[in-house]
PyMOL CGO cylinders between C-alpha atoms (Angstrom):
from pymol import cmd
from pymol.cgo import CYLINDER

trace = [
    CYLINDER, -11.68, -24.11, 13.35, -15.21, -24.86, 14.46, 0.3, 1, 1, 1, 1, 1, 1,
    CYLINDER, -15.21, -24.86, 14.46, -16.51, -22.03, 12.29, 0.3, 1, 1, 1, 1, 1, 1,
    CYLINDER, -16.51, -22.03, 12.29, -14.70, -23.46, 9.29, 0.3, 1, 1, 1, 1, 1, 1,
    CYLINDER, -14.70, -23.46, 9.29, -16.25, -26.88, 9.97, 0.3, 1, 1, 1, 1, 1, 1,
    CYLINDER, -16.25, -26.88, 9.97, -19.76, -25.39, 10.36, 0.3, 1, 1, 1, 1, 1, 1,
    CYLINDER, -19.76, -25.39, 10.36, -19.35, -23.39, 7.14, 0.3, 1, 1, 1, 1, 1, 1,
    CYLINDER, -19.35, -23.39, 7.14, -18.36, -26.54, 5.27, 0.3, 1, 1, 1, 1, 1, 1,
    CYLINDER, -18.36, -26.54, 5.27, -21.34, -28.46, 6.72, 0.3, 1, 1, 1, 1, 1, 1,
    CYLINDER, -21.34, -28.46, 6.72, -23.71, -25.66, 5.67, 0.3, 1, 1, 1, 1, 1, 1,
    CYLINDER, -23.71, -25.66, 5.67, -22.10, -25.35, 2.21, 0.3, 1, 1, 1, 1, 1, 1,
    CYLINDER, -22.10, -25.35, 2.21, -21.03, -21.77, 2.95, 0.3, 1, 1, 1, 1, 1, 1,
    CYLINDER, -21.03, -21.77, 2.95, -17.83, -20.38, 1.51, 0.3, 1, 1, 1, 1, 1, 1,
    CYLINDER, -17.83, -20.38, 1.51, -15.27, -18.25, 3.32, 0.3, 1, 1, 1, 1, 1, 1,
    CYLINDER, -15.27, -18.25, 3.32, -14.87, -15.36, 2.41, 0.3, 1, 1, 1, 1, 1, 1,
    CYLINDER, -14.87, -15.36, 2.41, -17.50, -15.34, -0.36, 0.3, 1, 1, 1, 1, 1, 1,
    CYLINDER, -17.50, -15.34, -0.36, -20.50, -15.90, 1.96, 0.3, 1, 1, 1, 1, 1, 1,
    CYLINDER, -20.50, -15.90, 1.96, -19.00, -14.44, 5.13, 0.3, 1, 1, 1, 1, 1, 1,
    CYLINDER, -19.00, -14.44, 5.13, -15.66, -13.18, 6.38, 0.3, 1, 1, 1, 1, 1, 1,
    CYLINDER, -15.66, -13.18, 6.38, -13.93, -14.46, 9.48, 0.3, 1, 1, 1, 1, 1, 1,
    CYLINDER, -13.93, -14.46, 9.48, -11.03, -13.09, 11.49, 0.3, 1, 1, 1, 1, 1, 1,
    CYLINDER, -11.03, -13.09, 11.49, -9.23, -14.71, 14.40, 0.3, 1, 1, 1, 1, 1, 1,
    CYLINDER, -9.23, -14.71, 14.40, -7.33, -13.46, 17.39, 0.3, 1, 1, 1, 1, 1, 1,
    CYLINDER, -7.33, -13.46, 17.39, -3.90, -14.61, 18.56, 0.3, 1, 1, 1, 1, 1, 1,
    CYLINDER, -3.90, -14.61, 18.56, -2.58, -15.79, 15.18, 0.3, 1, 1, 1, 1, 1, 1,
    CYLINDER, -2.58, -15.79, 15.18, -2.38, -19.39, 16.38, 0.3, 1, 1, 1, 1, 1, 1,
    CYLINDER, -2.38, -19.39, 16.38, -0.13, -21.81, 14.53, 0.3, 1, 1, 1, 1, 1, 1,
    CYLINDER, -0.13, -21.81, 14.53, -2.90, -23.30, 12.38, 0.3, 1, 1, 1, 1, 1, 1,
    CYLINDER, -2.90, -23.30, 12.38, -4.13, -19.92, 11.07, 0.3, 1, 1, 1, 1, 1, 1,
    CYLINDER, -4.13, -19.92, 11.07, -2.01, -20.12, 7.95, 0.3, 1, 1, 1, 1, 1, 1,
    CYLINDER, -2.01, -20.12, 7.95, -2.79, -23.76, 7.15, 0.3, 1, 1, 1, 1, 1, 1,
    CYLINDER, -2.79, -23.76, 7.15, -6.59, -23.43, 7.25, 0.3, 1, 1, 1, 1, 1, 1,
    CYLINDER, -6.59, -23.43, 7.25, -8.33, -23.24, 3.88, 0.3, 1, 1, 1, 1, 1, 1,
    CYLINDER, -8.33, -23.24, 3.88, -8.57, -20.34, 3.23, 0.3, 1, 1, 1, 1, 1, 1,
    CYLINDER, -8.57, -20.34, 3.23, -5.78, -19.12, 5.52, 0.3, 1, 1, 1, 1, 1, 1,
    CYLINDER, -5.78, -19.12, 5.52, -7.25, -17.19, 8.47, 0.3, 1, 1, 1, 1, 1, 1,
    CYLINDER, -7.25, -17.19, 8.47, -6.75, -13.44, 8.79, 0.3, 1, 1, 1, 1, 1, 1,
    CYLINDER, -6.75, -13.44, 8.79, -5.81, -12.87, 12.40, 0.3, 1, 1, 1, 1, 1, 1,
    CYLINDER, -5.81, -12.87, 12.40, -4.86, -10.30, 15.00, 0.3, 1, 1, 1, 1, 1, 1,
    CYLINDER, -4.86, -10.30, 15.00, -1.34, -11.10, 16.17, 0.3, 1, 1, 1, 1, 1, 1,
    CYLINDER, -1.34, -11.10, 16.17, -0.78, -10.26, 19.81, 0.3, 1, 1, 1, 1, 1, 1,
    CYLINDER, -0.78, -10.26, 19.81, 2.90, -10.41, 20.84, 0.3, 1, 1, 1, 1, 1, 1,
    CYLINDER, 2.90, -10.41, 20.84, 2.71, -13.06, 23.57, 0.3, 1, 1, 1, 1, 1, 1,
    CYLINDER, 2.71, -13.06, 23.57, 6.44, -13.03, 24.34, 0.3, 1, 1, 1, 1, 1, 1,
    CYLINDER, 6.44, -13.03, 24.34, 6.53, -9.27, 24.91, 0.3, 1, 1, 1, 1, 1, 1,
    CYLINDER, 6.53, -9.27, 24.91, 3.34, -9.45, 26.97, 0.3, 1, 1, 1, 1, 1, 1,
    CYLINDER, 3.34, -9.45, 26.97, 4.76, -12.23, 29.14, 0.3, 1, 1, 1, 1, 1, 1,
    CYLINDER, 4.76, -12.23, 29.14, 8.12, -10.52, 29.67, 0.3, 1, 1, 1, 1, 1, 1,
    CYLINDER, 8.12, -10.52, 29.67, 6.42, -7.23, 30.53, 0.3, 1, 1, 1, 1, 1, 1,
    CYLINDER, 6.42, -7.23, 30.53, 4.13, -8.92, 33.04, 0.3, 1, 1, 1, 1, 1, 1,
    CYLINDER, 4.13, -8.92, 33.04, 7.02, -10.77, 34.68, 0.3, 1, 1, 1, 1, 1, 1,
    CYLINDER, 7.02, -10.77, 34.68, 9.07, -7.57, 34.96, 0.3, 1, 1, 1, 1, 1, 1,
    CYLINDER, 9.07, -7.57, 34.96, 6.13, -5.72, 36.52, 0.3, 1, 1, 1, 1, 1, 1,
    CYLINDER, 6.13, -5.72, 36.52, 5.59, -8.54, 39.01, 0.3, 1, 1, 1, 1, 1, 1,
    CYLINDER, 5.59, -8.54, 39.01, 9.28, -8.67, 39.94, 0.3, 1, 1, 1, 1, 1, 1,
    CYLINDER, 9.28, -8.67, 39.94, 9.31, -4.89, 40.43, 0.3, 1, 1, 1, 1, 1, 1,
    CYLINDER, 9.31, -4.89, 40.43, 6.38, -5.19, 42.84, 0.3, 1, 1, 1, 1, 1, 1,
    CYLINDER, 6.38, -5.19, 42.84, 7.93, -8.14, 44.69, 0.3, 1, 1, 1, 1, 1, 1,
    CYLINDER, 7.93, -8.14, 44.69, 11.20, -6.25, 45.10, 0.3, 1, 1, 1, 1, 1, 1,
    CYLINDER, 11.20, -6.25, 45.10, 9.35, -3.06, 46.13, 0.3, 1, 1, 1, 1, 1, 1,
    CYLINDER, 9.35, -3.06, 46.13, 10.85, -1.11, 43.25, 0.3, 1, 1, 1, 1, 1, 1,
    CYLINDER, 10.85, -1.11, 43.25, 7.54, -0.05, 41.80, 0.3, 1, 1, 1, 1, 1, 1,
    CYLINDER, 7.54, -0.05, 41.80, 4.32, 0.70, 43.64, 0.3, 1, 1, 1, 1, 1, 1,
    CYLINDER, 4.32, 0.70, 43.64, 2.73, 3.08, 41.15, 0.3, 1, 1, 1, 1, 1, 1,
    CYLINDER, 2.73, 3.08, 41.15, 0.10, 2.12, 38.66, 0.3, 1, 1, 1, 1, 1, 1,
    CYLINDER, 0.10, 2.12, 38.66, 1.21, 2.46, 35.05, 0.3, 1, 1, 1, 1, 1, 1,
    CYLINDER, 1.21, 2.46, 35.05, -0.23, 1.94, 31.63, 0.3, 1, 1, 1, 1, 1, 1,
    CYLINDER, -0.23, 1.94, 31.63, 1.68, -0.16, 29.15, 0.3, 1, 1, 1, 1, 1, 1,
    CYLINDER, 1.68, -0.16, 29.15, 0.47, -0.38, 25.57, 0.3, 1, 1, 1, 1, 1, 1,
    CYLINDER, 0.47, -0.38, 25.57, 1.52, -3.39, 23.54, 0.3, 1, 1, 1, 1, 1, 1,
    CYLINDER, 1.52, -3.39, 23.54, 0.43, -2.93, 19.94, 0.3, 1, 1, 1, 1, 1, 1,
    CYLINDER, 0.43, -2.93, 19.94, -1.21, -5.88, 18.19, 0.3, 1, 1, 1, 1, 1, 1,
    CYLINDER, -1.21, -5.88, 18.19, -0.81, -6.33, 14.46, 0.3, 1, 1, 1, 1, 1, 1,
    CYLINDER, -0.81, -6.33, 14.46, -3.11, -7.57, 11.71, 0.3, 1, 1, 1, 1, 1, 1,
    CYLINDER, -3.11, -7.57, 11.71, -1.93, -10.55, 9.68, 0.3, 1, 1, 1, 1, 1, 1,
    CYLINDER, -1.93, -10.55, 9.68, -3.88, -10.32, 6.42, 0.3, 1, 1, 1, 1, 1, 1,
    CYLINDER, -3.88, -10.32, 6.42, -4.66, -13.64, 4.80, 0.3, 1, 1, 1, 1, 1, 1,
    CYLINDER, -4.66, -13.64, 4.80, -7.59, -14.87, 2.69, 0.3, 1, 1, 1, 1, 1, 1,
    CYLINDER, -7.59, -14.87, 2.69, -10.54, -15.27, 5.08, 0.3, 1, 1, 1, 1, 1, 1,
    CYLINDER, -10.54, -15.27, 5.08, -11.82, -11.69, 4.74, 0.3, 1, 1, 1, 1, 1, 1,
    CYLINDER, -11.82, -11.69, 4.74, -13.61, -10.56, 1.60, 0.3, 1, 1, 1, 1, 1, 1,
    CYLINDER, -13.61, -10.56, 1.60, -12.18, -7.43, 0.03, 0.3, 1, 1, 1, 1, 1, 1,
    CYLINDER, -12.18, -7.43, 0.03, -15.04, -5.00, -0.63, 0.3, 1, 1, 1, 1, 1, 1,
    CYLINDER, -15.04, -5.00, -0.63, -13.25, -1.69, -1.12, 0.3, 1, 1, 1, 1, 1, 1,
    CYLINDER, -13.25, -1.69, -1.12, -10.01, -1.23, -3.06, 0.3, 1, 1, 1, 1, 1, 1,
    CYLINDER, -10.01, -1.23, -3.06, -8.87, 1.68, -0.87, 0.3, 1, 1, 1, 1, 1, 1,
    CYLINDER, -8.87, 1.68, -0.87, -7.55, -0.56, 1.90, 0.3, 1, 1, 1, 1, 1, 1,
]
cmd.load_cgo(trace, "trace")
């Protein structure tokens, strides 16, 4: 939101003068003007996975290291300038 404020103060336009993308897809992303393109990271899945891993360690069910991949997603809105029609 600070970037949006600074752009307005400098008379810069998003996405015409520069593109901006956020991370976490916070609640205000879609109400900003223009709406903010954002990486959506599934917080609920991340939290549940972490809790389950912790409980497994507490209960001595799991002592091995493991890799868990939780895929983020891109929420396309209007804060990124389209420069190539292929995408």
